[in-house]
SELO-28140 format. One record per residue (C-alpha): x, z, y; residue number from 1. Coordinates in pm, 1 decimal. Layout:
N
<site><c1>X</c1><c3>Z</c3><c2>Y</c2><k>NUM</k></site>
...
//
This chain:
75
<site><c1>894.1</c1><c3>131.8</c3><c2>1221.9</c2><k>1</k></site>
<site><c1>822.0</c1><c3>-3.1</c3><c2>813.9</c2><k>2</k></site>
<site><c1>965.2</c1><c3>320.9</c3><c2>719.8</c2><k>3</k></site>
<site><c1>765.4</c1><c3>459.7</c3><c2>989.1</c2><k>4</k></site>
<site><c1>497.1</c1><c3>330.4</c3><c2>827.8</c2><k>5</k></site>
<site><c1>557.3</c1><c3>400.4</c3><c2>505.2</c2><k>6</k></site>
<site><c1>576.3</c1><c3>709.1</c3><c2>547.0</c2><k>7</k></site>
<site><c1>244.2</c1><c3>747.0</c3><c2>714.5</c2><k>8</k></site>
<site><c1>56.0</c1><c3>473.1</c3><c2>440.2</c2><k>9</k></site>
<site><c1>224.1</c1><c3>512.3</c3><c2>167.1</c2><k>10</k></site>
<site><c1>321.0</c1><c3>894.9</c3><c2>125.3</c2><k>11</k></site>
<site><c1>677.5</c1><c3>800.2</c3><c2>107.7</c2><k>12</k></site>
<site><c1>935.9</c1><c3>1104.3</c3><c2>102.6</c2><k>13</k></site>
<site><c1>1124.7</c1><c3>1130.1</c3><c2>481.4</c2><k>14</k></site>
<site><c1>1477.9</c1><c3>1254.0</c3><c2>420.7</c2><k>15</k></site>
<site><c1>1709.4</c1><c3>1410.2</c3><c2>716.1</c2><k>16</k></site>
<site><c1>1869.5</c1><c3>1068.8</c3><c2>647.2</c2><k>17</k></site>
<site><c1>1568.6</c1><c3>877.6</c3><c2>758.8</c2><k>18</k></site>
<site><c1>1472.3</c1><c3>1045.2</c3><c2>1026.7</c2><k>19</k></site>
<site><c1>1857.1</c1><c3>1061.8</c3><c2>1152.9</c2><k>20</k></site>
<site><c1>1806.9</c1><c3>658.8</c3><c2>1088.5</c2><k>21</k></site>
<site><c1>1481.5</c1><c3>593.5</c3><c2>1277.0</c2><k>22</k></site>
<site><c1>1676.0</c1><c3>776.0</c3><c2>1591.5</c2><k>23</k></site>
<site><c1>1900.7</c1><c3>600.6</c3><c2>1586.1</c2><k>24</k></site>
<site><c1>1708.3</c1><c3>255.8</c3><c2>1544.7</c2><k>25</k></site>
<site><c1>1489.5</c1><c3>429.0</c3><c2>1862.3</c2><k>26</k></site>
<site><c1>1733.6</c1><c3>478.6</c3><c2>2039.2</c2><k>27</k></site>
<site><c1>1919.5</c1><c3>114.8</c3><c2>1971.5</c2><k>28</k></site>
<site><c1>1605.7</c1><c3>-43.4</c3><c2>2136.4</c2><k>29</k></site>
<site><c1>1558.3</c1><c3>136.6</c3><c2>2400.2</c2><k>30</k></site>
<site><c1>1905.5</c1><c3>55.1</c3><c2>2519.9</c2><k>31</k></site>
<site><c1>1874.0</c1><c3>-247.0</c3><c2>2500.1</c2><k>32</k></site>
<site><c1>1528.3</c1><c3>-299.0</c3><c2>2659.8</c2><k>33</k></site>
<site><c1>1647.0</c1><c3>-89.3</c3><c2>2956.2</c2><k>34</k></site>
<site><c1>1987.6</c1><c3>-374.0</c3><c2>2965.7</c2><k>35</k></site>
<site><c1>2250.6</c1><c3>-25.8</c3><c2>2904.1</c2><k>36</k></site>
<site><c1>2125.7</c1><c3>228.3</c3><c2>3164.4</c2><k>37</k></site>
<site><c1>1942.7</c1><c3>430.9</c3><c2>2957.7</c2><k>38</k></site>
<site><c1>1834.4</c1><c3>669.1</c3><c2>3223.6</c2><k>39</k></site>
<site><c1>1693.2</c1><c3>424.2</c3><c2>3495.2</c2><k>40</k></site>
<site><c1>1384.5</c1><c3>321.7</c3><c2>3286.5</c2><k>41</k></site>
<site><c1>1373.0</c1><c3>-55.8</c3><c2>3438.4</c2><k>42</k></site>
<site><c1>1219.5</c1><c3>-277.9</c3><c2>3247.2</c2><k>43</k></site>
<site><c1>1341.4</c1><c3>-649.1</c3><c2>3280.5</c2><k>44</k></site>
<site><c1>1055.9</c1><c3>-886.8</c3><c2>3105.9</c2><k>45</k></site>
<site><c1>731.0</c1><c3>-670.5</c3><c2>3055.1</c2><k>46</k></site>
<site><c1>573.5</c1><c3>-970.0</c3><c2>2858.3</c2><k>47</k></site>
<site><c1>862.4</c1><c3>-1054.3</c3><c2>2641.2</c2><k>48</k></site>
<site><c1>933.7</c1><c3>-676.5</c3><c2>2531.2</c2><k>49</k></site>
<site><c1>558.3</c1><c3>-557.0</c3><c2>2466.2</c2><k>50</k></site>
<site><c1>557.2</c1><c3>-910.0</c3><c2>2279.7</c2><k>51</k></site>
<site><c1>832.9</c1><c3>-794.0</c3><c2>2093.2</c2><k>52</k></site>
<site><c1>713.9</c1><c3>-443.4</c3><c2>1994.4</c2><k>53</k></site>
<site><c1>409.5</c1><c3>-570.0</c3><c2>1848.8</c2><k>54</k></site>
<site><c1>560.3</c1><c3>-860.1</c3><c2>1635.6</c2><k>55</k></site>
<site><c1>759.0</c1><c3>-507.6</c3><c2>1475.5</c2><k>56</k></site>
<site><c1>474.0</c1><c3>-334.9</c3><c2>1468.5</c2><k>57</k></site>
<site><c1>280.1</c1><c3>-607.0</c3><c2>1283.9</c2><k>58</k></site>
<site><c1>554.1</c1><c3>-762.3</c3><c2>1076.0</c2><k>59</k></site>
<site><c1>618.4</c1><c3>-363.0</c3><c2>995.2</c2><k>60</k></site>
<site><c1>222.3</c1><c3>-336.9</c3><c2>836.7</c2><k>61</k></site>
<site><c1>262.5</c1><c3>-616.1</c3><c2>671.4</c2><k>62</k></site>
<site><c1>509.4</c1><c3>-554.2</c3><c2>475.7</c2><k>63</k></site>
<site><c1>392.0</c1><c3>-190.2</c3><c2>401.9</c2><k>64</k></site>
<site><c1>12.0</c1><c3>-237.1</c3><c2>333.9</c2><k>65</k></site>
<site><c1>224.3</c1><c3>-582.3</c3><c2>123.8</c2><k>66</k></site>
<site><c1>367.4</c1><c3>-308.3</c3><c2>-28.7</c2><k>67</k></site>
<site><c1>109.4</c1><c3>-108.9</c3><c2>-115.2</c2><k>68</k></site>
<site><c1>-203.1</c1><c3>-386.2</c3><c2>-245.4</c2><k>69</k></site>
<site><c1>-141.2</c1><c3>-442.0</c3><c2>-628.0</c2><k>70</k></site>
<site><c1>-102.8</c1><c3>-851.0</c3><c2>-730.6</c2><k>71</k></site>
<site><c1>87.7</c1><c3>-1155.0</c3><c2>-901.6</c2><k>72</k></site>
<site><c1>375.1</c1><c3>-1189.0</c3><c2>-688.9</c2><k>73</k></site>
<site><c1>496.8</c1><c3>-1484.2</c3><c2>-846.5</c2><k>74</k></site>
<site><c1>113.0</c1><c3>-1737.3</c3><c2>-729.9</c2><k>75</k></site>
//
């Protein structure tokens, strides 16, 4: 998610390696969420899954927006 937001917000360049990494990571998350039965699309705990996705989005935005700000990082 950090890379996705970095491309969208910070206008960082995206390469084929980054795209491949993003696809692999999202596929890995989908396999974990569906407990290995990717084609059944049965989700175990919807609240837990939504919490994990929301945490990833918030952390990614925090990281990217923190990188965008210009401030003294020692204090």
